[in-house]
N, C-alpha and C positions, 0 to 999 in steps of 0.2 A: 504493500500500500504506500502511496505517495504521501509525504507529510512536509509541512513548511519547516518543521524543526530540522529536517535533513538539509533543506536549502540554506538555512542560517548556519548550520554546522559546516557545510561545505564552503560557504562564503568566508568563514573564519579560517579555513585551512588553505586558502589560496596562496598566501605568502610563503608558507612552509613548502608547498609544492614547487614554487619557483626555486627555492633554495636547494631542494633535492634533485630536481629534474634538469636544471640548466646545463651542468657539466656533462652528464651522460648523453643528453639529447644533442648537444652541440657536437660531441664526438661522433654520434651516429649520423648526423647530417653530413659531416665531412666525409665519412666513409661511404655513404650512399651516393655522393656526387662523384666519386672516383671513376665510375663507369659512365658518367654523363659527358657528352662532348661540350663542356662548358664554354670553351672559347668560340664555338660555332653557334651558340644559341643567339637568337634574335628577339625572343619574347618568352614570357612565362604566362601560363594560364592556370589559375587555381579553380578547381572544380569541386563542388559539394552541394549538399542540400541542408536547409535549416541552419542550425548553429554552425555547421561546417562552412556553409556559404558565407555567413556573416563574418566568420574568422578570416576568410579570404578577402572580403571587402575591407576589413580593418587592417590588412597587412599589405595591400597593394603598394602603398608608399614605400615600405621597407625594401621591397624588391626593386622598385624603380630607383631609389636613392642609393642603396647599398650594393645591389648587384648590377646597376647600370642598364637595366632591361625594361622595356615596356611590360607592364603586368596588367592582366585583366582577370577579375573574379567572375566566373559564370556559374549559374545554377546547373545542376546535373542535366536536366532536360534541355536547357538552352544549349549546352555544349553538344549533347547528342544530336540535336536537330540542326544546329547552325555553327558549332564551334570548329568544325573541320572544313569549312568552306575556304577556298583560296588556292593559290597555285600549289601543285603537288610537290614541286621541288623545294618549297619552304617548310614542309612538314617537319623534317628532321631538325629544323632550327627552333622548334617550339617545345619547351619543356612543359608537360602536363603534370600538375601536382594534384592528385586526387586525395581529398580530405574526408575522413570519416572516423569518428571516435571508436565506433564498434567494428569498423572494417567489414561490415556484413551487408551494406546497402546493395541490393541486386542491381539497381539502375546504375550505380556508380561503378560496380564491377563490369557491367556491360560497357560503360563509357571507356574504361581503361582498355578493355579488349579491343574495342573499335579504334581507339586512338593509336594503339600500338600497330594495329593492322594497317593504319594509314601512314605509319612511319614516324609517329611522334614518340620520343623518349618519354617514359612515364615514371612517376615516383609516388608512392603512397605515404600519406601522413595519417597515422592511426594510433589507437591505444592498445592494439592487440597484434602481437608478433605473428601468430599463426592464423591470421585472418584471410578470408577469401580475397580481400582487396590487395593485401600485401603480396599474395601469391600471384594475382593477376598482373600487378605492376612489375614484379621482378626486382624492384628496389623499394626499400621502405625506411622510414624514420619513425620509430615507435616511442611514444611517450606513455608507458604503461603506468596506471595508477592502481590496478588491482581492485577496482571498485566492484562491490556486489549490491550496494544499496540502490533503491529506485529513487531517482531524483531528476527533475529537469536539468539539462546540462549546465553545470556550473564549473566543477573542477575539470570535467572533460573539455569544456569550451576553452578554458584557459590553457589546458595542455595543447590543444590545437593551435591557439594563438602563439604560445611560446615556441612550439616547434616550427611554425612558419617563419617567425622572426629570426630564429637561429639558422634556419635554412637559408634565408636571405643573406645573413652575414657570411655563412660559409660559401655560398654561391658567389658573393662578391669577392671573397678571398681567392677562390679558385680561378676566377676570371681576371684577377688583378684590377678589379673595378672599384674597390672601396675608395671613398673620398680621400684625397691626398692630405687634406688638413683635418687632423683628428685622430682618434684612436685606431690602432691596427686591429686585425681580426680578433685576436685574443682580448684586446681592450674592449671591443664592442660586446663580446660574450660576457665580460665582467660587468659591463654596464647593464646588460639584461639581468644578470644575477642580482645586481644591486637594486633593481626595481622592487625586490621583495619587501624592502622596508617601506617604500611608498605604498605598496598594496596593503601592507599591514596597517599603516596609518589610516589609509582610506577606509578600510573595513571597520576600524575602531571609531573613526570620526563620523562616518556616513550613516551608521545604523540608526542612531537617534533621530537625525533629520529625516530618514526614510520612514521611520515609524510615525513621526509627526506629519509628514507629507501624506501618508496613507490615511491618517485621520482626517486631514483637511480635504482630501479628494473624495471621501465617503461621508463627510459630515452633514450633508444636506438631505439626508434621508435616502439618497440613492447615489451611486458613484457617477462622477463626471466621465462621460464617454462620448466619442473616443478620445483617448489620450494620444496626442501627437508628440513624437520624440524626434527632434530635428538635430542633424549634424551633417558635416561634410568632410571629405577626405577620410582619414582613418576613423574619425568620429561618426561618419556615415555608417560604417559597419557596426560600431558600438550601438548606434541608435537602433539598427535592425535587431540586434541581439536583445537590447533592453525591452523593446516593444514585444518581442517574442516571449520573454519571461513573464511579462504582465499578463499576456494572453494565456500562457500555459499554467501559470500558478493561480491566477485569480479569475480566469474566465472572462476578463474584461476586454472590450474592443480597444486595441492600441495599434498604431502603425508608425513606421518611420518615414521621414521625408527629408530631403535635402533642404538646408536652411533657405537657400535662394528660391527653390521651388515652392516652399511654404509661402513666401512673400507674394509669389505670383498667383497662388491658388487658395490655400486654406485660410489666409487672413480674411477672406470674404465670407467664411462660413459662420453660421450662427451655432451656439450663442456667442455673443461678443466677448464674454469673459471666460471662455473655455480654456482649459489649461494647455500650456505648451512647454514641454521640457526641451531646453536648449543645451546640447553637449558641445562645449567649446574649450578644448584643451589648448594651451599655447601652441601656436604654429601658423601655417599659412592661412588657414581658414578662420582664425580667431577674430580678426578685425571686423569682417563682414558679419560673422555670427553675433558678435556683441552689438553691432549697429542694428541688426534686425531684431534682436531680443529687446533692445530699448524701444524701438519703434512699435513692436507688438505690445509691449507693456503700456505704452502711451495710448494705444488704441483700446485698452481695457483687458487685454489677455492676461491670464494668470500665469506669468512666466516663471518657470522653475529653472534656475540656473544650476547646471551641473559643471562646476568649475573650481579652480583653486580658491581657497578662502579669501585671499587678498586680491582677487581679480575683481576690483570694484567696477570695471567696465561692464561686467555682467551682473554682479551681485547687487550693485547700487540701485538698480531699478526692478529687481526681481521680487516676485510675490513669495517665493520660497527658494532656499539655497541648499543644495547637497554638496558638501565639500569633497574635492578630489585632489589628492596630493600631486604635485608636479613631477614629471620625469625629465631627465636631462635632454632628451630629444623627442620630437613629435612621433617618431616611429614607434617608440615604446608606450605612448600614451594609451593605446587600447588596453594595456594590462591593468592600469588603474581605473580607467573609465568603465570597464566592464563590471566592477564591483557593485555598482548601483543596481544592476539588473536583478540579481538574486535577492538582494535585500528588499528592494521595493516590491518585487513580485510576491515575496513571502509575507511582507507586512500588509499588503493589500488583501491577500487571501485570508490572513488572520482576522482582519477587520470585518470581512464579509462572511466569515465562518465557512470558508471553502477549502477544499483540498486540491492540490495540483492536478491538472488534467481532468477535473470533474465537470468542466463546462462543455457546452456544445451538444448536449443531449445524450441519449443512450449511445454507448460505444459499439 
């Protein structure tokens, strides 16, 4: 049976998972890439469904900046239907990274078989070494947690995020593409490991505000729905994941939107004071996210700032703030940003007396 207590317990374990997994996963990523023609690659495609797709969306920037390659995260079906279009001679220049915590998704296994048949080198990111996905890909990076408890993906999601980030670092090192000004490959791995403290701080500091936010969102006798979660760049993937945990845990309507697209579309939706969660870690997308959050608040929206506590550009006009510790670079920000998702989903479910995955009618 699913329970919100499991979600809260897993959220509290995220920092320790980073400390335990970073070194071994970084080593596995380097080993897996030894048989990939890294110098010949011209793009990376990250493929998965649900949380796995959200992790891909959150880590595109890491591959682009650290590996020096265009990167696109596609859903499993999108890749199956459209991802292999293009000149045949370019197929071997595309690395397909298939992401699945369980490694058992039949559609994703089909994706890998079809990609390899078209000449794409493939690599599986999974939590299970003996999985069908790892066998289909022929190369794998395993971040095993040994979990047996039933829970909406929290520790498994972070394991996928962590693995993709470390894979981007190792791929950049193998290609000699890491930025010249800054840490070397091992220094970047150490930076990832050091995010554990920021994740620990975020988990401790954000739970109270998430509990308060859940009370405010359900205090009018019925929940405010839908909840729009807005972000861009890496925060766009985090927004997708956050909305998913609200749906899975509490059965409430929630969806993610790009911050600029929100301004073009949803700002015209009633009611005028509907809540808007804005995820805006420091980085390229922050100035516009802060600008649009302030404008939405001025129009009467109940803006929820998910940002660093001292980020007054966002928190100064917000209806509610959930603090997120800073990371040393934008590429790592999904590791701290994702902490909100499990906490808010669990606290909303508790307020409504619901269990995870109990919404949507008979199973």
